[in-house]
N, C-alpha and C positions, 0 to 999 in steps of 0.2 A: 667131855661130852660132845657128841657129834650131831650134826644136823640129821643124819640118818643113823639108825642103830648100827653100830659096828658089829660085824659078824662074830658070833660066839664060836668057841672051839668046835662045837657040834655041827654048826652050819657053815664053817669056813671052807669045807671041801666043796660046797656048792658055789662058792664065790671065787671065780677064777682070778679076779684082780682086786683082792682085798687090800693089798698094800697101796695101790693107786687110789682106791676109794678112801683109805684112811687119810692119806695126805690131802686129797681134794676136799674132804670134809673139814679137815683142820683149817686149811687156808680160807675156805668159805666162811667158817665160823669166826676166824680172826678178823676178816673183813666185814663181819656182820651182814653177810649176803646169803641168799638161798638159791635153790635150783632154778627157780623162775628167772632170777636176775641173770645168772650165767647163761641160761638158755636164750634169753633175749639178746645178750651180747653176741653169742655165737650164731644166732639166727637158726636155732634148732628147736625141736619140740621139747617141752619140759620132761616128758617121759624118757627121752634119750638121756638127758643129764641125770635123771633120777636113777636110771639103771647103772650109770657110772658110779654114783654115790653109794649104791648098794653092792657094788662089786660084781654085778652080773655081766656087764660088758665094759668096754673101754673105747676111747676114740679110735677111729679107723686109721688116722694118719698122725705121724709125729708133729706135723705142722699144726694140728689142732691143739696138741699139748703146748706148743709154743704160744699159741693165742691165749690159752687158758692161763698160762703163767703171766703173760702180759696184763690181762685183765685183773688178775689177783695180785699184781705188784710183786711177783717173785722174780727178782732180778739178780739175786746172788747166784754165782755160777754153781756153787755146790748144791744149793737148794734146787736149782733147775735140773741139774744132773740127777739128783735123787728122784725128782718127779719123772724124768724120762726113764730112769732105771725101773721105777715101779710100773710105769706104763709098759715097758718091755718084759716085765716079769722077772727083773733081776733081783739079786739078793742084797744090793747095797741099801743100807738104811741110814736115814738122817732124821734125827728127832726134830719135828717141826716146832716143838716148844722152844727151841733155841733161837727161833726167829724173833727179832725184837718186836715188842708190841707198840713202840712208838711209830708215828706216821701211819697209823691205821694198820699195823702189821706188815707194812711194806718193807721188804728187804732191800735196802739201797746200799750198794758197795761204794767204797770211796772211789772218786774219779780223779785221775791225773790229767789236767787240761793239756799237758804237754805230750800226752800219748798220741801216737800217730793214728789217724783215722783209717777206715777201710780204704784201700786203693781204688775201689769203685764203690758207688753208693749202695751196695748190697752186701749183706753178710757173706763172708767167704764160704759158709756152708750152704748158702742158698743161691744157686745159679739162676740165670734167667729162665732156663727151661724148667727148673723146679718151681720157680715162682709162677710160671704159666700153668704148670700142672696143679699147683695149689689153687689157683683161681678156678680151674676146671672142676676140682673137687668141691670147692665152696659153692659154685653155681649149681651143680647138680645134687649137692647134699648126699653124697654116696653113703656117709655114715648113718644116715637115717633109714636107708633102704634095708628091708629084711634080707637076711643072708641068702634066701632062695632066689631073690631078685638080682643078685650081683654075682652069683656063682657061674652063670652062663652069659654068653653075649646076647642071647635072645632076651633074657631077663633084664639085662642092662638097657637094651634098646627100649623095651616097654616101659621100664621105670623112668628112663630119660625122657620119653615122650610125655609121661605123666607130669614130670617136673616142669617141662616146657609149657604144658597147658596151664599149670598153676602159676607160672611166672608171667603169663600174659596179663599184665595189669597196666593201668595208665602210666605208672612210673616206669615200668619195664619198657613199654612202647616208646616213651619219650627218650629213655636211655639208648634204645636201639636206633632211633632216628638221629640222635646226636652222633652216635658211633658211625652210622652210615654217612652222615654229612662230613665227618672228619676223614673218613676213608676216601670219599670222592675228592675232597680238597687235597689230601696227600697224594693221591694218584695223579690228579691233574698237574700238580707241581713237580712230582718226581718222574713221571713217565717219560717226558722228553729226553732227560739225560741218561735214561736207561736204554734208549734205542740207538745204539751206535751203528754206523758212523754218524757223527754230528755234522752233517753237511746240509746246506751251505753254511757260511759263517754267520749269517743272520739267525739261522735255526740254532746254531751252537750258542750264540749270545743269549737267546731266549731261554734255552735249556739251563744255562749256568745261572741266569738271574732267578729263574724259578726254584732251582735247587737251593740257592742262598736264602731266598725268602722262606722256603719250606723249613730249613734248618732252624729258624727262629720262630716262625708263626705257628707251626704244628706243635712243638713242645709247649709254647705258651698256652695254646688252646687246650691241650690235654691237661696241663696243670690247673687251668681254671675250672674245668668241668669234672675232674676226677677226685673223688673223696679218698682220704687215706684208708688203708686196709685195717680193719678191726682195731681202730684206735679211738677210745672214748675220750674226746677232748674235754669233757667235763671233769675228768680226773687229773688234768694237767694243771700246773700252777701258772700258766700263761693265759691271760684273759684279754678279751676285747680285740681291738684292731691289731695289736701287736701279735697276737696269736694267729690271726688270719694272714698277716703279712709274712710271718715266719713259716707257716704252712705252705703258702704260695711259693716262697723262696726255695724251700726244700723240694717241693714237687717239681718246680721249674728246673732246679739243678739236676735232679734225677732224670727228668724228661730230656734235657739237653744232652746228657751223657749217652743215654740209651739211643736216642734218635740219631745222634752223630755216629755212634759206633755201628749201628745196624744199617744206616743209610750208606755209610762208606763200604760196609761188607756187601750190600746189595749192588752198589756201583762196581765193586771189584768183580762180582759175579757176572755182571753185564759185560765188563771189559774182557773177562776170560772167554765168554761166549763169542765176543767179537773176534778175538784172536784165533779161536778154534773154527771160525767160519759159520757160526750159528746166528749171527746178527744180521739184521735187527730182530729183536725179539718180537713175537706177535703182540698185538695190543693187549689182549687178555692176559698174557703172561706178565707183561710189564705192570698192569694194574694189580695183579696178584702179588708180585714182588714188592710193590710199593706198600702193601699192607703190613709187611713184617716190621719195618721201623716203627710204624704207628702202634702196632700191638705191643711190642716190648717197651715202647715209650710209655704206654698206659700202665703196664705191669710195674715198671720201676717207679713211676710217679706214685703209685699206691703203696709201694714198699718203703721208700726212703724215709718218710716220717717215722714209721715204726722202727726202723733200724737205728735212727738217731735217738728215739725215745728209749730204746734198750741200751744204747751205748752210754747214755748219761743217767742210767739207773732210775728210770721213771720220770725224768724231767725232759720236756720237749724243748730242745735247743739245737742250734746248728754248731758244727765244728768249724773252727777258723779255716781249715783247708777247704771247706765247701765253697768259700768265696773264690778260691783258686780254680776249683772245678768249674764254677759258673763262668768265670771270665774266659778260661781256655776254650771251653766247648761252645760258648756263645759266639766266638769268632772263628771256630774251626770250620763250620759249614761254609760261610762266605769265603774263607781263605782257600778251601778245597775247590770251590767253584771258580775262583779266580785262577788257581793253578791249572785247572782243566782248560779254561779258555785260552790262557797264555801259552801253555805248553802242549797244546793239542797236536801239533806236528810231530812231537816226540812220542806222545802217547799212542799214536796209531802205527808206530814202527814195530815190525815183528820182534826185533831184539828186545824192545821194552816189554812186550808180552811175555817173552821167555824169562826175562828178569822178574816180572811180577809172579809168574808161576813158580819160579825158584824160591822167591821170598815166602809165598804162601805155603809151599811144601816144607820149607825149612822151619817156619813158625809152627806148623802142625806137628812136625816131628819133635820139635823142642818141647811143645806142650805135652805131647804123649810121653816123652821121656821123664818130664817132671811128675 
């Protein structure tokens, strides 16, 4: 028995996504949930979810299917693949009745604590750019838009303006002001080290100190103000202050990694510009470049709790290797700042610039070959 009538043989032709509707109905019934509950978790209209359950439409992005699986506790790889296949209209079938009814219908795979974690605090199938695109889709709620509004760029612009108008709430205004304050702080701390050459020595010392402070202060600030992406903490088995501390640790770890990686990449870009004779960058360009580490720091801070939640089959916990990530990237920024200050005479040499360009080109080629 389904929450919504399963399409009969005579009406199945009108339902383009009957298999996805069948699985979604099953998992909602197993969890004793309804369309309103799922819509509230996804921040969508109930009518949108109702059309999924009737087989009339489907989610617009595979990332939404991932979120649905997380909320419904579908963590088994076979069950998740079957849900994705049904979403894509594939022929793979997996009987949902085989999912255990214990633990509220949640499919929890066995976990091997000795298994290695992700080499970066993001799933290998979800890159930084894909995470940013997912945030973009979630903000504008493209899957709620009528097809005629997203088929053309004019329709997308008008629909986007309408969404922006609806999003102007006291909470949204507060979030915007916090983001603006973080950007100003990040730009003030990072801009001096991006404007090569770093002369005189007093200016170089000031730039390096600001960079070291930014590598710790900005990730901590982002971790404190950023909520985890589509993670219902009430469903976790971690409660109270321990849960808050664990969440802060996970978000801080992800923020440190993302900020360090993209701050170093931005610094390398400034160095390349210096070697090519384009330095110093204009002040506006430096402020714009300083926003990239902050943005990806925010994206990863939202994603890392969800990735660990999936890794441990619906249990919020950290992997032992997260402590190593935290320790290494906590000191990476100050160490890089110290290296720049002490080895500045070497960094400004043309031969070092040629070596840096060679390393970047080789790394890009190696990645493309992989």
